[in-house]
VEXDREN-2710 file (C-alpha; in Angstrom, 1 decimal):
% VEXDREN-2710
k/r/px/py/pz
1/MET/45.3/-89.7/286.5
2/ARG/46.0/-92.0/283.2
3/ARG/49.5/-92.6/281.8
4/GLU/48.5/-90.8/279.1
5/ALA/46.8/-87.9/281.1
6/LEU/49.7/-85.4/280.4
7/SER/50.3/-86.1/277.0
8/ASP/46.7/-85.0/276.7
9/LEU/47.3/-81.9/278.0
10/ALA/50.0/-81.2/275.8
11/ALA/48.0/-81.7/272.9
12/PHE/45.4/-79.3/274.1
13/LEU/47.8/-76.5/274.9
14/ALA/49.5/-77.2/271.5
15/VAL/46.1/-77.1/270.1
16/ALA/45.2/-74.1/271.8
17/GLU/48.5/-71.7/271.5
18/GLU/47.8/-72.7/267.5
19/ARG/44.1/-71.8/267.1
20/SER/44.1/-74.8/264.7
21/PHE/44.2/-78.3/264.6
22/THR/46.0/-78.0/261.3
23/ARG/49.2/-76.4/262.9
24/ALA/48.9/-78.4/266.4
25/ALA/49.4/-82.1/264.6
26/ALA/52.0/-80.7/262.4
27/ARG/53.8/-79.3/265.7
28/LEU/53.1/-82.9/267.8
29/GLY/54.3/-84.8/264.3
30/THR/50.3/-86.5/264.6
31/SER/47.3/-86.9/262.9
32/GLN/44.5/-84.2/263.0
33/SER/42.2/-86.8/263.3
34/ALA/44.1/-88.3/266.2
35/LEU/44.6/-85.2/267.9
36/SER/40.6/-84.6/267.2
37/HIS/40.3/-87.6/269.1
38/THR/42.3/-86.9/272.1
39/LEU/41.0/-83.6/272.8
40/ARG/37.3/-85.4/272.6
41/ARG/38.3/-87.8/275.1
42/LEU/40.2/-85.0/277.5
43/GLU/36.6/-83.4/277.3
44/ALA/34.6/-86.5/277.8
45/GLU/36.8/-87.2/280.9
46/LEU/36.2/-83.6/282.5
47/GLY/32.9/-83.1/281.6
48/LEU/33.7/-79.8/280.9
49/ARG/33.8/-78.2/276.6
50/LEU/37.3/-77.1/276.7
51/LEU/37.5/-75.2/272.9
52/THR/35.1/-73.9/270.1
53/ARG/35.0/-75.5/266.8
54/THR/33.7/-73.9/263.6
55/THR/34.8/-74.6/259.9
56/ARG/37.2/-71.5/259.8
57/SER/39.0/-71.3/263.8
58/VAL/39.4/-73.2/267.1
59/ALA/39.2/-70.7/270.5
60/PRO/39.3/-72.1/273.8
61/THR/36.5/-71.4/276.1
62/GLU/36.3/-70.5/279.6
63/ALA/36.7/-73.7/281.4
64/GLY/39.5/-74.0/278.6
65/GLU/41.2/-70.7/279.0
66/ARG/41.3/-71.5/282.7
67/LEU/42.8/-74.8/282.0
68/ILE/45.6/-72.9/280.1
69/GLU/46.6/-70.3/282.5
70/THR/47.4/-73.9/284.9
71/LEU/48.9/-75.6/282.3
72/ARG/51.0/-73.1/281.0
73/PRO/53.6/-72.2/283.7
74/ALA/53.0/-75.9/284.6
75/PHE/54.5/-77.0/281.8
76/ASP/57.0/-74.0/281.3
77/ASP/58.8/-75.3/285.1
78/ILE/58.7/-78.4/283.3
79/ASP/60.5/-77.7/279.9
80/ALA/63.2/-75.4/282.0
81/ARG/63.6/-78.1/284.1
82/LEU/64.3/-80.5/281.4
83/ALA/66.7/-78.3/279.9
84/ALA/68.6/-78.3/283.0
85/LEU/69.3/-81.9/283.0
86/SER/70.1/-81.9/279.6
87/GLU/72.8/-78.5/281.0
88/LEU/73.7/-81.5/283.1
89/ARG/74.5/-83.7/281.0
90/GLU/76.7/-81.3/278.8
91/LYS/78.2/-79.7/281.9
92/PRO/79.6/-82.3/284.7
93/ALA/78.1/-81.7/288.2
94/GLY/77.7/-84.3/291.0
95/THR/78.8/-86.3/293.3
96/VAL/81.8/-88.8/292.8
97/ARG/82.3/-91.6/295.9
98/ILE/85.0/-93.3/295.6
99/THR/87.0/-96.1/297.7
100/THR/91.1/-95.9/297.9
101/GLY/93.6/-96.9/300.0
102/GLN/95.6/-93.9/301.1
103/HIS/99.2/-94.9/298.9
104/ALA/96.8/-94.4/295.5
105/ALA/95.3/-91.6/297.4
106/ARG/98.1/-89.6/298.5
107/THR/99.6/-90.5/294.8
108/ILE/97.4/-90.8/292.4
109/LEU/94.2/-89.8/293.1
110/TRP/95.1/-86.5/295.1
111/PRO/97.7/-85.3/292.3
112/ALA/95.1/-85.9/289.0
113/LEU/91.8/-84.3/291.2
114/ALA/93.8/-81.0/292.4
115/ARG/94.3/-80.5/288.6
116/LEU/90.8/-81.4/287.8
117/LEU/88.6/-79.9/290.3
118/PRO/89.2/-75.9/290.4
119/ALA/88.4/-76.0/286.2
120/TYR/84.8/-78.0/287.3
121/PRO/83.3/-76.2/290.2
122/ASP/80.2/-78.7/289.8
123/VAL/82.0/-81.4/290.5
124/THR/82.8/-83.0/294.0
125/VAL/84.4/-85.6/294.7
126/GLU/84.5/-87.9/297.9
127/LEU/87.6/-90.0/298.5
128/ASN/86.5/-92.7/301.3
129/VAL/90.0/-93.7/302.2
130/ASP/91.0/-97.4/303.7
131/GLN/92.2/-100.2/303.2
132/GLY/90.1/-102.9/302.9
133/LEU/88.2/-104.5/300.1
134/ARG/84.8/-102.5/300.1
135/ASP/81.6/-103.8/298.1
136/ILE/81.2/-100.5/295.8
137/VAL/77.7/-101.8/294.8
138/ALA/76.3/-102.7/298.1
139/GLU/77.8/-99.8/300.0
140/ARG/76.5/-97.0/296.5
141/PHE/80.3/-96.1/295.9
142/ASP/80.8/-95.0/291.9
143/ALA/84.3/-96.7/291.8
144/GLY/87.0/-98.2/293.6
145/VAL/90.8/-97.8/293.5
146/ARG/92.3/-101.3/293.9
147/LEU/95.7/-103.0/292.6
148/GLY/95.1/-104.5/289.1
149/GLU/95.4/-108.0/290.4
150/GLN/93.0/-107.2/293.2
151/VAL/90.4/-106.1/290.8
152/ALA/87.5/-108.3/290.2
153/LYS/86.7/-110.0/286.7
154/ASP/83.3/-109.0/286.4
155/MET/83.9/-104.8/287.0
156/VAL/85.4/-102.8/284.3
157/ALA/88.6/-101.3/285.4
158/VAL/90.8/-98.3/283.5
159/ARG/94.6/-98.5/284.8
160/ILE/95.3/-95.2/286.7
161/GLY/98.8/-95.7/287.5
162/PRO/102.2/-97.2/286.1
163/ASP/103.7/-100.9/287.4
164/LEU/104.6/-100.8/291.7
165/ARG/107.8/-102.5/293.3
166/MET/107.4/-103.2/296.5
167/VAL/110.9/-103.0/298.0
168/VAL/112.5/-104.0/301.3
169/VAL/114.5/-101.3/303.2
170/GLY/116.0/-100.9/306.5
171/ALA/117.7/-97.9/308.1
172/PRO/122.4/-97.9/307.3
173/GLY/122.2/-98.1/311.4
174/TYR/120.0/-101.1/311.1
175/LEU/122.0/-103.0/308.7
176/ALA/125.6/-102.2/310.4
177/ALA/124.4/-104.3/313.2
178/ARG/124.1/-107.8/311.5
179/PRO/124.6/-109.1/307.2
180/ALA/122.0/-108.1/305.0
181/PRO/120.0/-110.7/303.7
182/ALA/120.5/-112.2/301.0
183/THR/117.7/-114.4/300.5
184/PRO/113.8/-114.0/301.3
185/HIS/114.6/-117.0/303.5
186/ASP/117.6/-114.6/306.0
187/LEU/114.2/-112.2/307.0
188/THR/113.5/-115.2/310.0
189/ARG/116.8/-114.1/311.4
190/HIS/115.5/-110.3/310.9
191/ALA/113.5/-107.7/312.9
192/CYS/110.8/-107.1/310.4
193/ILE/108.0/-104.6/310.7
194/ASN/104.7/-106.1/309.9
195/LEU/101.7/-105.3/308.1
196/ARG/98.0/-106.1/309.7
197/LEU/95.9/-106.7/306.3
198/PRO/92.3/-104.9/306.8
199/THR/90.2/-107.9/305.4
200/LEU/90.5/-110.5/307.4
201/GLY/93.3/-108.9/309.8
202/GLY/96.1/-111.4/309.2
203/LEU/99.4/-110.8/308.6
204/TYR/101.1/-109.5/305.0
205/ALA/103.2/-111.9/303.7
206/TRP/106.1/-110.5/302.0
207/GLU/105.9/-111.4/298.2
208/PHE/109.0/-111.7/296.3
209/GLU/109.8/-113.4/293.0
210/LYS/112.7/-114.4/290.6
211/ASP/112.9/-116.3/287.5
212/GLY/109.1/-116.4/287.6
213/ARG/109.4/-118.0/291.2
214/PRO/107.1/-116.5/293.3
215/LEU/107.9/-116.7/297.2
216/ASN/106.0/-115.9/300.3
217/VAL/107.5/-114.9/303.9
218/ARG/106.2/-114.9/307.1
219/VAL/108.5/-112.7/309.2
220/ASP/108.5/-111.7/312.2
221/GLY/109.4/-108.2/314.9
222/PRO/108.7/-106.1/317.3
223/LEU/106.3/-103.8/315.7
224/VAL/102.7/-104.8/313.6
225/LEU/101.0/-101.8/312.4
226/ASN/98.6/-101.3/310.0
227/ASP/99.5/-98.0/307.7
228/LEU/102.1/-97.4/305.5
229/GLU/103.1/-94.1/306.6
230/LEU/104.1/-95.5/310.4
231/ILE/106.4/-98.4/308.3
232/LEU/107.9/-96.3/307.0
233/GLU/108.6/-94.4/309.9
234/ALA/109.8/-97.2/311.8
235/ALA/111.9/-98.2/309.3
236/LEU/113.9/-94.9/309.4
237/ALA/114.0/-94.8/313.0
238/GLY/116.2/-98.4/312.6
239/LEU/113.2/-100.7/314.7
240/GLY/113.4/-103.3/311.5
241/LEU/113.4/-103.7/307.9
242/ALA/110.2/-103.0/306.2
243/ILE/108.8/-104.0/302.4
244/LEU/107.0/-100.9/301.3
245/PRO/105.4/-98.9/297.9
246/ASP/108.8/-98.4/296.0
247/ASP/108.1/-94.5/295.2
248/LEU/107.1/-94.1/299.3
249/VAL/110.6/-94.7/300.4
250/GLU/112.8/-93.6/296.8
251/PRO/113.5/-89.9/298.5
252/TYR/115.0/-91.6/301.6
253/VAL/117.2/-94.2/299.8
254/ARG/118.5/-91.6/297.4
255/GLU/119.2/-89.8/300.8
256/GLY/120.7/-92.6/302.2
257/ARG/118.1/-93.0/305.2
258/LEU/117.3/-96.0/304.1
259/THR/119.0/-99.7/301.8
260/VAL/117.5/-101.2/299.9
261/VAL/117.8/-105.0/300.0
262/LEU/117.0/-108.4/298.1
263/GLU/116.4/-105.6/295.1
264/ASP/116.3/-108.7/292.7
265/TRP/113.7/-110.5/294.2
266/CYS/111.6/-107.7/293.4
267/PRO/110.0/-107.5/290.2
268/PRO/106.7/-104.7/289.6
269/PHE/103.2/-105.7/289.1
270/PRO/100.3/-104.2/287.8
271/GLY/99.5/-101.0/289.7
272/TYR/96.7/-99.4/290.7
273/HIS/93.2/-99.5/288.7
274/LEU/90.1/-97.7/289.2
275/TYR/87.3/-100.1/288.8
276/TYR/83.2/-99.7/288.7
277/PRO/80.2/-102.3/288.1
278/SER/79.0/-101.5/284.6
279/ARG/79.6/-100.8/281.0
280/ARG/76.7/-98.9/280.8
281/GLN/76.9/-94.6/280.3
282/LEU/78.7/-92.6/283.2
283/ALA/77.3/-90.2/284.6
284/PRO/78.9/-86.6/283.4
285/ALA/80.7/-86.4/286.6
286/MET/82.0/-90.0/286.3
287/ALA/82.9/-89.9/282.8
288/LEU/85.4/-86.9/283.5
289/VAL/87.1/-88.2/286.6
290/VAL/87.2/-91.2/284.5
291/GLU/89.6/-90.1/281.9
292/ALA/91.5/-87.5/284.4
293/LEU/92.6/-90.4/286.3
294/ARG/93.2/-92.6/283.1
295/TRP/96.6/-93.4/282.6
296/ARG/98.3/-92.8/279.6
297/GLY/102.1/-93.9/280.0
298/GLY/103.8/-91.2/281.8
299/ARG/101.0/-90.0/284.6
300/THR/97.4/-89.5/284.7
301/VAL/96.0/-86.8/282.7
302/SER/94.2/-83.5/283.7
303/ALA/91.2/-82.5/281.8
END
């Protein structure tokens, strides 16, 4: 079928329904001569006369009537499906796939989505909780969530959370048996709970900064874990010092079950960002999720 065949058939249907080349041309936004040429071409290709023309009227032939019976439900179905697509644009629907780490999923995404999704039953959000840095384009994710400093420069990044701090904590029982570290260098004399990084499999070097001077320290200890919740449990059990997000340990510090050390070496840093690969027009469901997660200075906002 020629690429123009569908528009030719639509032109025939318009003439047949209007019973007038003048009215059909106005309806289609074309000229009578162009419309007449289109119909002659269609009849020539089909080898059938579709319309009977007189000086006063236009009427479909028997072949034309049969073609109308075929075309009208088909074009009605197309119109209905296009209307459904338009509604989809206006009413968010579809699936949004996001790759994220566990901490961001629990503290940022889940609270926002719990507020958002009940109001939009046609939107589905799939969270892939993975500590590794994923290629969101190759793995067909709509977006990823990472710390601001980890977002690639060619990505669109939307801040979705406050600044974060990593703090060093230990159980009072552990700290009672040995002097608390005064500087990060003192950590070499302590049992520390190591974090195994997911990307290259190395151990996380604890990062510190004071007076604008960064310092990374490799630590050692009896336990290596790849999950922040388990590291927290190990610290609460008195197995050593741990470095963890301050919002994760805050309740236990408040209860006196953990003590913060080296606090003046732990400044805040850029928090979590949602990132995606292009500034092209977002699908309605994706745009809805972006706005629901966008950081407004107090918390993410719900739609």
